[in-house]
N, C-alpha and C positions, 0 to 999 in steps of 0.2 A: 745554371753557374755561370760566370761570366766565361766568355772563351777569351780576354787579355788577360785572365792570369797566369802569373809568371813570377817566378821566384823573387822574392822582392831582398835577397840577400844571395846573391851568385858565388863570394867566397868570403869568407871570413877572417880575419887575419889568425895566424897560428899561435897559438898560447902556451907556455911551459907554466907547470904548475909544481913545486915542492908535494909531496905526498908525505905520507908516515911513516914508508919502508925504508930501512935501512940497507947498507950494500950488504951486509951479512945475511940478513934476513928476506929481501926482497925477491923473487922469482924472475926466472929470463924475460929479457926485454918481451914485448908481445905488440901485435897491431892488432885490432878489434874495430868491426866494422859494426857501427849502431844505428838501428833506425826505428825512427818515432814517428805511431800514425794514431795516438789514443786520442785525439780530440779533433784540432782545427789546423795543428801546424803538420804539416810537412816534409819531415827532416831526415837528414843522412849525415853521418859523420865517422873520421876515421879518428881515436884515440890510441900513441904507443904508450905502453907501460916501460921506463927504462929500467934495468936493473940498480941505477943509481939511486932509485926513490923519484925520478920526475916524470909527473904525466905531461903527454905533449897531445895537444888537439892539434893533429897535423893536417887535418881538411873538414871541413864543415856547412854545407849549405842547407837552406830553409826554406820553405812558403808559407805565406800565410795566407789565410783564407780570407782576411776581415773584412774585407771588401764584399766578397759573397754572400757573407752573413749580416752584414751589418743591417739591409734594409729587414731581415726579420729580428732585427735587435737579439740575438741572440743563436748558438751554432745550430745547426738543423742538420740532422743525421745525415740523411742521405745524401745530400750537398756534399759534406766532408768527405763520406767514405768516396763517391764518385771522380774527386778531387785528389784523392790519395792514389785509386787505381791508377786515374790520368797521369798525375806528374812525377810517381817514386821509382819509374825506373828510373827516366830523367836524374832527376836530382841524385840517386846511387851513382849512377854515371860521371855524373858533374864532380863527384866527391871522390872516386875514386880516380878520375882523371888529374885535379889538383893534388891530391896525396902522392900522385905517381908512382902508385902502387897497381896492381893485377890482382884478382880474387885468391891467387894462389900464394901472393907472400902474404896474406892476412892470419890469424891464428887461430879467430873465429868470429862468425855472425852471432852477431845480439840481436834480438829484436823486442818492444814493448808487446806481450802476449794480454795483458791486462795488468789494472780493469779500464775501461773508457770503454766510450762508445764502440760498440762489437761491428759492424762495419769496416770502419776505420784500422779498429785493432786487427782482424780477421786479413785486411790487405797487408800491411807491413810485416805481421808475423808469417803468413803465406810465403813472401815473397824471402823473408829472413831465412825459413826453412828450405825453402829452393833452391839460393845461392848455397847453403850449407850442403845440400843432399850433391849438390853437381859437383862441388868443388873437394867435397870431404872434407871438409873442413868441421870444429863441433860449433852445436847451436845452443845456443843461451836466451831462452826464455826471460825476459826480465820484467818483473814486477813496476809498472813503471812508477810507483808510491817508492820502490826502493832504489830507482835511479834519484828522485827526488833527497831521500834521506842520505844517499850515498855523494851527492854532487858535490856536498864541502869536503870532501875527503882527498875532492880531484883537484881542487882551487887550495887547500888549505891544511896544513899540520895536523890534523884531529885525529886523534888515538881513541878507541874504545875505551869507557864507555861516555854516551853522551844523550843529554835528552833533547829531542829532539819537539819543534813546534812545525806541525806540517800544516799549511794552510793553502788553499788552494779554490779553486772552484768548484770544486766537486768534495773535499773533504776539509775537516778542520780534526786535529787530533793530536796529542800529546805522548810521545812514543819512547821506550827507554830503548837504546841502539847498546846491545851489548856485543856486536858483532856482524858481518856480513850473515843474512837469513837468519837471526837472531835478534827478536823486537818484541818487547811487550808494552802493549794499550795501556796507559795508566787514565786517560780521557779521551772524549771525541764527542763531537755536535752531537744532540740530541733528535735535533731537529735540521735546519737551514745548515750548509756550509757556508763559512765566511764568505767566499768569494761571491758565492751563488746570492747574499744580500746585499753586498756591492753592485753587481748588476741589478737586481730589479728595484733597488732605491734609485741605482741610475735612470732605470726606466721610468719611476715614478715622477720624477724630478728633468724628464726629457732635456738629459745629460749627454745623449750617444751613446756610442758602442764603438769597444769594449766599456763595460761599466767601472771596473775596477780604478784603471786609470781617468777615467772621468768624474768620476767622484772627488780622487785626491786634487786634479785639476782646479774646478770648482769649491772647494775646500781652501786651495792655496789662494783664491783672488778675494783676500781679505775678509771670507767667510767669518762669521759670528760663531764659535762653537757654543758659548753660553745663549743664545737666544731662544733655542727650542730646546726643553725639559725632553728628554729619551730616558728609560729605563737602560740598567745596567742586567741584564738578564744573568740567573743563577750566583749573584752578588753572594757572597758568604756562606753558601753552601759546601757541606761537606765532598770532598771531591775535585776533581779539576775538569769535570764535562763541560761544556758550552752548551750556547743557545743563543741563535739570531732571531727567531721567527718573531718574537713578541719584538726585540728592536725595529723589525723589517715593520712590521704590523704598527709602531710607533709612529713612525715615517709616515706611514700612510695617511693614518688617521688627522695627524697634522695637517698632511696636505687638505683633505678633505674637508677639515674643519673652515680652511680659508675658503668654500665654495666657489672656488676659481683656481685658474693656472696661475703657479708659485709667480713671483717677478725674478728677474734674472736675479736678482740680492737675495732675495726670499730663498731661491733656490742654494745658493751657494752657502746660504747657512746654513740650510738643513744639509748640505754636503759634511761641511765643517762639523754640525752637531751629530751627525751618523758614527763619522770617521772618528770624531772622538770618543765617542760611545763604545765602539768596535777597540778602538785602541785600550780603554778603560778595563773592559771584558777581558781581552786578552791577556793584559799584564796582569792581572788578578788571577787568573785561572792558571798562569803559568808560572808565578810564583807558589800556587799551592801543588803545582806538578813538580814541580823543583823540591820543595819539600818531601813528596812522596816518593821521588826517583832516591834520594840519598837515605831513606830508610834503608832501600834497597843496596844502592851501591853509594857509600860515602864517598869517594873518590871521583865525581865527575869531571871528565877532560872538559866539558864544555857545554854552553847553550846553544845549541844550534836553530835555527828558522829558516826553513826553504818551502818552496811552492809557488806560483805564480802573484801570490798573495804577499809574500816577503819581498816583492820589489816595490811596494808600500815603503815611501822613504819615513813617513812618520812611525808607522808601526814598527820600521829599522831601528829607528831612533831612540822611539821608548824603552822595546827591549833590550837596549845596548846600554840604558840606565838603569833598569832590571837588575841586568847581569852586574855591573859595578857593585850594586846596592845589595847583592844575594853575592857578592864575591868570587862570579865565577865569570870566564870567558864569553862575550856574545862571538860566534860566528855564521858568517852566512853568506853565500855564494856570490860572486858579482851577480847584477841585476838578468845580465842575460840568459843565467843559468840559474835562475829561480822559475821562468817560465819553459813551459816547454823545450826540451831541445834533445838532439841526438845525443850529443857528447858525454851527458849524461847516462845515458841508454847503453854505450861504446864502454864507457870506464865501468859500470855495475855489471856488465859483461867480464870486462879483464879483472875485476874484484873477484868473480865466482868464478871467473876459470883457474885463477890462480889456486884456485883452494878446490878443484876437481868438480867443480860445482854446475854442470854441464845437465844439458834435455835433451831428450829424445825428440826426433822429427813427428810424431803423432800427439805431442803435445796439445793441447787443445786451448785457443783463444777463451778467455772469459771475459765478460762483461765486470764482474766483482770479483777481486779476489782482495783480501784484508791482510795486511802487511805481515801482522801476526801469528800468520796460519804457517810463513814461509820455513822452508825447512832449518835449521839450525846449521851454523857454520862449522866446519869440520874443526 
């Protein structure tokens, strides 16, 4: 790991967002420290939830490991875990200093406890439990996916229930969100996650790392999405599962048929074709998911998209058009809160704390943790 690694965001602006709580039903104001170490972002944040319903991101720091992993064109778990171990304490100290708080001023400590790269998850969860034990504060073991699922309630006025399209490097799911801790999975990928497919296609085309933004940038360079014919896996199939392995393989086969490395123009066209195919798959499967969700919850509050791939602008634009056609509002967190961050972990901790959903200090971090296995909200 490079010894020159340092936080690329020393202090992020303070944000205040209106949440769904009203004055009469809101819990008392609480401040929660959130810790995120599930993959290659080391992050800490303090989020305060006011009785008026205002969510205030008091302070936030983040260290990106992109440059450390770039030579490998992907995240190396051991490098990631060591970076978390080396930098997390300093990031937490900076976050607390910028917040103007001591640990005694906090109401709870929340840390990602899975799913994710287990070495990194253990660093963050163990640190969170140690702070909770030393201060006597409640500990909340946060499911990283629930952080994404509830992030929109930190930034927007979204009530339950809503349909969530969760798209990231490791996950692609449609979930019916009925409450905190109450999730029903309607569909999921049967092979690759959409973010994983973006990364592999970027590698095939030698576009750089991280793959998602690289493909989006290449496609935007006047790429022709109709130059190469690509499949739309599972189109028209019953249900709302996803598949991206065949699409990824089709890109590889086109490149192999060239019998040479693609030219820059060909790479841009291929990126555009791949991105358009992904958009078409997500729209078709999400439309099916909306139909399924409405049979169980006729009065859905919103269609929500979250996770790192939700930062892709063409995907957000297409989903907004779909939502309009379907007569439902699309809600997505600001792009900076689509990718991994500690604010969503702190906010999820606050949501759970308000319902008395805390965890013991013997909670075991886990590499896999299905979101629909969580305890229902009280």
